[in-house]
C-alpha positions as CSV (number, residue, x, y, z in Angstrom):
1,M,15.2,-9.9,21.2
2,I,12.4,-9.3,23.7
3,L,9.7,-10.1,21.1
4,D,11.0,-13.7,21.1
5,H,9.9,-14.1,24.7
6,F,6.2,-13.4,23.9
7,V,5.2,-17.0,23.1
8,S,1.7,-18.4,22.3
9,P,0.5,-21.3,24.6
10,E,0.9,-24.8,23.3
11,G,-1.8,-25.5,20.7
12,A,-2.4,-21.8,19.9
13,T,-1.0,-19.2,17.5
14,L,-0.6,-15.4,17.8
15,V,-2.3,-13.5,15.0
16,E,-2.1,-9.7,14.6
17,F,-4.6,-7.7,12.5
18,D,-3.4,-4.2,11.5
19,Y,-5.4,-1.5,9.8
20,A,-3.4,-0.2,6.8
21,Q,-2.8,3.6,6.8
22,L,-5.7,4.1,9.2
23,E,-5.0,7.7,10.1
24,I,-4.4,8.8,6.5
25,R,-7.7,7.1,5.5
26,V,-9.4,8.9,8.4
27,L,-7.9,12.2,7.1
28,A,-9.4,11.4,3.7
29,L,-12.7,10.6,5.3
30,A,-12.7,13.9,7.2
31,S,-11.4,16.2,4.5
32,R,-12.9,14.6,1.4
33,D,-9.9,15.9,-0.5
34,R,-10.4,14.5,-4.1
35,Q,-6.7,14.0,-4.8
36,L,-6.1,12.2,-1.5
37,V,-9.1,10.0,-2.0
38,Y,-7.8,9.2,-5.5
39,D,-4.3,8.5,-4.3
40,I,-5.5,6.1,-1.7
41,N,-7.9,4.3,-4.0
42,N,-5.4,3.9,-6.8
43,G,-2.4,2.9,-4.7
44,V,-0.3,6.0,-5.4
45,D,2.8,6.1,-3.3
46,M,2.4,9.5,-1.8
47,H,5.6,9.3,0.2
48,T,7.7,8.7,-2.9
49,Y,5.9,11.5,-4.6
50,F,6.7,14.0,-1.9
51,A,10.2,12.8,-1.6
52,S,10.7,13.6,-5.2
53,K,9.4,17.1,-4.6
54,I,11.6,17.9,-1.5
55,Y,14.7,16.3,-2.9
56,R,14.0,17.6,-6.4
57,K,14.6,14.4,-8.3
58,P,12.4,12.0,-10.3
59,E,10.4,9.5,-8.3
60,A,12.4,6.6,-9.9
61,E,15.5,8.0,-8.3
62,V,14.1,8.4,-4.7
63,S,16.0,6.2,-2.2
64,G,14.4,4.3,0.6
65,E,15.9,6.7,3.2
66,E,14.5,9.7,1.3
67,R,11.1,8.1,1.2
68,R,11.3,7.4,4.9
69,V,12.0,11.1,5.6
70,A,9.1,12.2,3.4
71,K,6.8,9.7,5.2
72,G,7.9,11.2,8.5
73,F,7.3,14.7,7.3
74,S,3.7,13.7,6.2
75,F,2.8,12.1,9.6
76,Q,4.3,15.0,11.5
77,L,2.3,17.5,9.4
78,Q,-0.9,15.5,10.0
79,Y,-0.1,15.6,13.8
80,G,0.1,19.4,13.6
81,A,3.8,20.0,13.4
82,A,5.0,23.2,11.7
83,A,8.1,23.6,9.4
84,K,10.3,24.5,12.4
85,G,9.4,21.4,14.4
86,I,9.7,19.1,11.4
87,A,13.1,20.5,10.4
88,S,14.4,20.3,14.0
89,F,13.3,16.7,14.4
90,W,14.9,15.5,11.2
91,D,17.9,17.9,11.4
92,V,17.2,19.3,7.9
93,P,17.0,22.9,6.7
94,E,13.8,24.6,7.6
95,Q,13.3,25.6,4.0
96,M,13.1,21.9,3.1
97,A,10.2,21.5,5.5
98,K,8.5,24.6,4.2
99,D,8.8,23.3,0.6
100,F,7.3,20.0,1.7
101,I,4.3,21.7,3.5
102,E,3.7,23.8,0.4
103,S,3.8,20.9,-1.9
104,Y,1.6,18.8,0.4
105,Y,-1.2,21.4,0.5
106,D,-0.8,22.1,-3.2
107,R,-1.6,18.5,-3.8
108,Y,-4.2,18.2,-1.0
109,P,-5.9,21.6,-0.7
110,G,-9.0,20.0,0.8
111,V,-6.9,18.9,3.8
112,K,-5.9,22.5,4.5
113,D,-9.5,23.7,4.1
114,W,-10.7,21.1,6.5
115,Q,-8.0,21.9,9.1
116,D,-8.8,25.6,8.8
117,S,-12.5,24.9,9.3
118,V,-11.8,22.9,12.5
119,Q,-9.7,25.7,13.8
120,K,-12.4,28.3,13.1
121,E,-15.2,26.2,14.7
122,A,-13.1,25.6,17.8
123,E,-12.4,29.3,18.0
124,T,-16.1,30.0,18.4
125,T,-16.3,27.8,21.6
126,I,-13.6,29.6,23.6
127,D,-14.8,30.2,27.2
128,Q,-13.4,30.5,30.7
129,R,-14.6,27.9,33.1
130,G,-12.2,28.4,36.0
131,D,-9.4,26.1,34.7
132,R,-6.0,27.0,36.2
133,V,-2.4,26.6,35.2
134,G,-0.3,27.5,38.2
135,D,-1.9,30.6,39.7
136,E,-3.5,31.8,36.5
137,S,-7.0,31.2,35.2
138,V,-7.0,30.0,31.6
139,H,-9.5,29.6,28.7
140,S,-10.6,26.4,27.2
141,C,-12.2,25.5,23.8
142,Y,-13.9,22.5,22.2
143,I,-12.4,20.9,19.1
144,P,-15.1,19.2,16.9
145,S,-14.9,15.5,16.0
146,I,-15.4,14.4,12.4
147,W,-18.7,12.8,13.3
148,K,-21.7,15.0,12.6
149,D,-25.4,14.9,13.3
150,P,-26.9,14.2,9.9
151,E,-29.9,16.5,10.6
152,T,-28.2,19.5,12.2
153,G,-24.6,19.2,11.0
154,E,-23.4,19.7,14.5
155,S,-20.5,17.6,15.9
156,I,-21.7,14.6,17.9
157,T,-18.7,14.8,20.1
158,R,-16.1,17.4,20.9
159,Y,-12.6,17.4,22.6
160,R,-12.2,20.0,25.4
161,T,-8.7,21.4,25.7
162,L,-6.9,24.4,27.1
163,C,-6.3,27.4,24.7
164,N,-3.0,28.9,23.6
165,I,-2.3,32.5,24.4
166,S,-1.0,34.8,21.7
167,N,2.4,36.3,22.4
168,Y,1.4,39.5,20.6
169,S,-2.2,40.3,21.7
170,G,-2.4,38.1,24.8
171,K,-5.7,36.7,23.5
172,P,-6.6,33.0,23.7
173,Y,-6.9,30.9,20.6
174,A,-7.6,27.3,19.8
175,P,-4.3,25.3,19.6
176,P,-3.6,24.5,15.9
177,T,-1.7,21.3,16.6
178,K,-4.6,19.8,18.6
179,C,-7.2,21.0,16.1
180,K,-5.4,19.1,13.4
181,N,-4.6,16.0,15.5
182,Y,-7.5,15.4,17.9
183,P,-10.3,14.8,15.3
184,I,-8.1,12.3,13.3
185,Q,-6.7,10.4,16.3
186,G,-10.1,10.4,18.0
187,A,-12.0,9.1,14.9
188,A,-9.3,6.4,14.4
189,S,-9.8,5.3,18.0
190,D,-13.6,5.3,17.6
191,I,-13.3,3.1,14.5
192,V,-11.0,0.5,16.2
193,T,-13.3,0.5,19.3
194,M,-16.4,0.0,17.2
195,M,-14.9,-2.8,15.2
196,L,-13.5,-4.5,18.3
197,T,-17.0,-4.4,19.8
198,R,-18.4,-6.1,16.7
199,L,-15.9,-8.9,17.1
200,T,-17.5,-9.9,20.4
201,R,-20.4,-11.3,18.3
202,L,-18.2,-14.2,17.3
203,H,-18.5,-15.7,20.8
204,D,-15.7,-18.2,20.2
205,P,-13.7,-19.2,23.3
206,R,-11.0,-20.5,21.0
207,V,-10.3,-16.9,20.0
208,R,-8.9,-14.6,22.7
209,L,-7.9,-10.9,22.4
210,V,-4.5,-10.4,23.9
211,N,-3.8,-6.7,23.3
212,S,-4.6,-3.7,21.2
213,V,-2.2,-0.9,20.3
214,H,-3.4,2.0,18.2
215,D,-4.6,0.4,14.9
216,S,-3.6,-3.2,15.6
217,L,-5.3,-6.1,17.4
218,L,-3.4,-9.1,18.7
219,F,-5.2,-12.4,19.2
220,E,-4.4,-15.8,20.6
221,I,-6.2,-18.4,18.5
222,D,-6.3,-22.1,19.1
223,D,-4.7,-23.9,16.1
224,E,-7.8,-25.9,15.4
225,A,-9.8,-22.7,14.9
226,L,-7.2,-20.8,12.8
227,E,-8.5,-21.7,9.4
228,Q,-12.0,-20.7,10.3
229,S,-11.4,-17.7,12.6
230,I,-8.9,-15.7,10.6
231,P,-11.2,-15.0,7.6
232,K,-14.1,-14.2,9.9
233,I,-12.1,-11.7,12.0
234,H,-10.5,-10.2,8.8
235,S,-13.9,-9.8,7.2
236,Q,-15.5,-8.2,10.3
237,L,-12.6,-5.7,10.7
238,E,-12.8,-4.5,7.1
239,Q,-16.5,-3.6,7.4
240,V,-15.6,-0.1,8.6
241,P,-17.5,1.7,5.7
242,E,-20.7,-0.3,6.5
243,V,-20.4,0.4,10.2
244,I,-19.8,4.2,10.0
245,Q,-22.7,4.4,7.5
246,K,-25.0,2.7,10.0
247,V,-23.7,4.5,13.2
248,F,-23.0,8.0,11.9
249,S,-24.7,8.1,8.5
250,V,-21.3,8.7,6.9
251,T,-20.5,7.4,3.4
252,S,-16.9,6.5,3.1
253,P,-15.1,7.3,-0.2
254,I,-12.3,4.9,0.7
255,P,-12.0,1.3,2.0
256,F,-10.3,0.3,5.3
257,P,-8.2,-2.7,4.5
258,V,-6.6,-4.9,7.2
259,D,-3.4,-6.8,7.0
260,Y,-2.6,-9.7,9.3
261,D,0.4,-11.9,10.3
262,S,0.7,-14.9,12.5
263,G,3.4,-16.9,14.4
264,K,4.2,-18.8,17.6
265,T,6.1,-15.8,18.9
266,L,5.6,-12.0,18.6
267,A,8.9,-11.8,16.8
268,K,7.5,-14.1,14.1
269,V,4.3,-12.1,13.9
270,K,6.3,-8.9,13.5
271,N,8.5,-10.6,10.9
272,K,11.6,-9.9,13.0
273,A,12.5,-13.4,13.9
């Protein structure tokens, strides 16, 4: 396995820190959906719950594969996929995907309300600035981030993107997939970047950042510093609520826990050795 060939130097260990359910937690932070916040804070297995709905069976009878499918449905819906796209990807009847989407929004209506509000806000920013696709001039719009100015309520940052064009009216509209996806992905990236910046305060040459991928950070730590450094890094990374309160004046209704694993090879770290 290729992971076996990523080996720590002699006298050091690879340690990976990984944010648990980062994007789902950002979605709860953005939407403030009460049920989603409750489910996260109380350890509810939402994937098993939705699997029981789409397969029409008690949660206790849901198989691992059925849970995996429901988990995939959930993430694709969060990324902006519609029933047709979800059904095509998983090679299941479209009605199954529609039933899932209905049950998802029934349980988390605040998520739908938030997604609709982002779409509406983006629609108000449609303009034409000379962007071109081929030989045609196209419209663009600005999708708001989840970070707001505490005094004005205006978005601190926005994501500029090209508009979709209606097949019926020919009018431009904000792309629904990007309206659902960009604010969540963008905020997750902001959080990881902010927390990584805070780690530079440790100023320890025995701790070296090797790589970062999405919501995980891979370090190379000298063995003599492991016992001291791992708790420090772990503690720093879990201070997301305190940091976003300080930077954005946002009170988080949920924690941002971090898992970590270590090993002399990346295969060991990933528990695939």
